[in-house]
C-alpha positions as CSV (number, residue, x, y, z in Angstrom):
1,M,14.5,-32.7,-20.0
2,S,13.1,-29.0,-19.4
3,L,14.4,-28.7,-15.9
4,I,18.0,-29.8,-16.4
5,F,19.6,-27.1,-14.2
6,R,17.2,-28.0,-11.5
7,M,18.3,-31.6,-12.0
8,I,22.0,-30.8,-11.9
9,M,21.6,-28.7,-9.0
10,L,19.5,-31.5,-7.3
11,L,22.2,-34.1,-8.1
12,I,24.9,-32.1,-6.5
13,A,22.8,-31.0,-3.5
14,S,21.5,-34.3,-2.4
15,K,25.0,-35.8,-2.0
16,F,25.5,-33.2,1.0
17,K,22.2,-33.8,2.7
18,P,21.5,-36.4,5.3
19,Q,20.9,-40.1,4.4
20,L,17.3,-41.2,4.6
21,P,16.1,-44.4,5.9
22,I,15.0,-47.0,3.0
23,K,11.7,-47.8,4.9
24,H,9.3,-44.9,5.2
25,P,11.6,-42.2,4.0
26,K,10.2,-38.7,3.9
27,N,12.2,-35.7,2.1
28,S,11.6,-32.1,1.4
29,L,12.7,-29.8,-1.4
30,K,12.5,-26.0,-1.3
31,L,11.9,-24.6,-4.5
32,R,10.6,-21.4,-6.2
33,V,8.4,-20.8,-9.3
34,L,10.4,-19.9,-12.2
35,P,9.4,-18.3,-15.6
36,N,9.6,-21.7,-17.3
37,D,7.2,-23.2,-14.9
38,L,4.5,-20.9,-15.9
39,D,1.5,-21.4,-18.2
40,I,-0.8,-18.7,-19.9
41,N,-2.7,-18.1,-16.7
42,L,0.7,-17.1,-15.2
43,H,0.8,-19.7,-12.5
44,M,2.5,-23.0,-12.3
45,N,1.6,-25.1,-14.9
46,N,-0.4,-28.5,-13.9
47,G,2.2,-30.6,-15.6
48,R,5.2,-28.9,-13.9
49,Y,3.9,-30.4,-10.7
50,L,4.5,-33.8,-11.8
51,T,8.0,-32.9,-13.1
52,I,8.6,-31.7,-9.5
53,C,7.4,-34.8,-8.2
54,D,10.1,-36.7,-10.3
55,L,12.7,-34.5,-8.8
56,S,11.6,-35.1,-5.4
57,R,11.9,-38.9,-6.2
58,V,15.3,-38.5,-7.5
59,D,16.4,-36.7,-4.2
60,M,14.9,-39.6,-2.3
61,F,16.4,-42.3,-4.5
62,I,20.0,-40.8,-4.0
63,R,19.7,-40.1,-0.3
64,S,18.1,-43.6,0.7
65,G,20.9,-45.4,-1.1
66,L,18.2,-46.6,-3.7
67,A,19.8,-45.1,-6.6
68,R,23.2,-46.6,-6.3
69,T,21.6,-50.1,-5.9
70,M,19.4,-49.6,-9.0
71,Q,22.5,-48.5,-10.9
72,K,24.4,-51.5,-9.8
73,E,21.7,-54.1,-10.1
74,G,20.4,-52.7,-13.7
75,W,17.1,-51.7,-12.0
76,M,14.7,-49.0,-13.2
77,P,12.2,-47.2,-11.2
78,V,8.9,-46.7,-12.7
79,I,5.5,-44.7,-12.0
80,A,2.5,-46.8,-12.8
81,E,-0.1,-44.1,-11.8
82,H,-0.1,-40.7,-10.6
83,T,-2.9,-38.2,-9.4
84,M,-2.9,-34.7,-8.4
85,K,-5.2,-32.6,-6.6
86,Y,-4.6,-28.8,-6.8
87,K,-6.0,-26.7,-4.3
88,R,-4.1,-23.1,-4.7
89,S,-2.3,-21.7,-7.6
90,L,1.6,-21.0,-7.3
91,K,2.4,-17.6,-8.6
92,P,5.6,-16.4,-10.3
93,F,8.6,-16.4,-8.0
94,Q,6.8,-17.8,-5.1
95,K,8.6,-20.2,-2.6
96,Y,7.4,-23.3,-2.1
97,V,8.3,-26.8,-0.5
98,V,7.5,-30.3,-1.9
99,T,7.4,-33.3,0.5
100,M,7.5,-36.9,-0.5
101,E,7.1,-39.9,1.4
102,I,6.7,-43.4,0.8
103,I,3.5,-44.3,3.0
104,N,3.6,-48.2,2.4
105,W,4.1,-50.9,-0.2
106,D,2.6,-54.1,-1.4
107,E,4.0,-57.4,-3.1
108,K,4.5,-55.1,-6.3
109,Y,4.3,-51.5,-5.6
110,F,5.5,-48.8,-3.5
111,H,2.8,-45.8,-2.7
112,M,3.9,-42.4,-2.3
113,I,2.4,-39.0,-1.2
114,H,3.9,-35.7,-2.8
115,T,2.7,-32.6,-0.8
116,F,3.2,-28.9,-1.9
117,F,3.1,-26.4,0.8
118,V,3.6,-22.4,0.8
119,G,4.2,-21.7,4.4
120,D,1.9,-24.3,6.4
121,K,-0.8,-24.4,3.7
122,V,-1.1,-27.3,1.2
123,V,-1.5,-26.0,-2.2
124,A,-1.5,-29.3,-4.1
125,E,-1.2,-33.0,-3.1
126,G,-0.3,-35.9,-5.5
127,T,-0.3,-39.8,-4.8
128,S,2.0,-42.0,-6.9
129,I,2.3,-45.8,-7.3
130,G,5.6,-46.9,-8.5
131,C,7.6,-50.3,-8.8
132,V,11.2,-51.0,-9.6
133,I,11.7,-53.3,-12.6
134,S,14.6,-55.3,-14.2
135,K,15.0,-57.2,-17.4
136,A,13.1,-60.1,-15.8
137,G,10.1,-58.2,-14.7
138,T,9.1,-56.3,-11.7
139,I,11.0,-56.7,-8.3
140,S,9.1,-56.8,-5.2
141,P,9.7,-53.8,-2.7
142,E,10.7,-56.1,0.2
143,Y,13.4,-57.5,-2.3
144,V,14.4,-53.9,-3.2
145,M,14.8,-52.6,0.3
146,A,16.7,-55.9,1.6
147,K,19.3,-55.3,-1.3
148,V,19.6,-51.6,-0.4
149,T,19.8,-52.3,3.3
150,A,22.4,-55.1,2.9
151,R,24.5,-52.8,0.4
152,L,24.5,-50.0,2.9
153,E,25.6,-52.2,5.7
154,A,28.4,-53.8,3.6
155,K,29.6,-50.2,2.9
156,K,29.8,-49.5,6.6
157,T,32.2,-52.5,7.2
């Protein structure tokens, strides 16, 4: 992974941030465009946005309790589809914020929106469709949320 240091920082920082609800969670990460994010045009590489979306999902998984539940159950998150719309370039060392929100789900997939901001301006927006799988197959979002909720409730007592 080309962002190992960002991932390590995220893993540490996520432990100290407030817990997120499992239903309709929304998070945000404050980041800066680093030299290894740049392409030949000296703006953030289009592929880097997808990697930043991955980091945002990891933060949400940790803070909502999903990461621990997936680990205990032997589940894995999988992105089935991701699309991006790029509106403005991110320049070297520019500060930006990426937000992620699970907006809804169906019998198989979670539907997510990732939005990149500079100030109050949207510079890029992505949509993801993802699921949680086990060796037996895809696990319904309702079951995933019920398991996370039950584990968190048991932890409180």
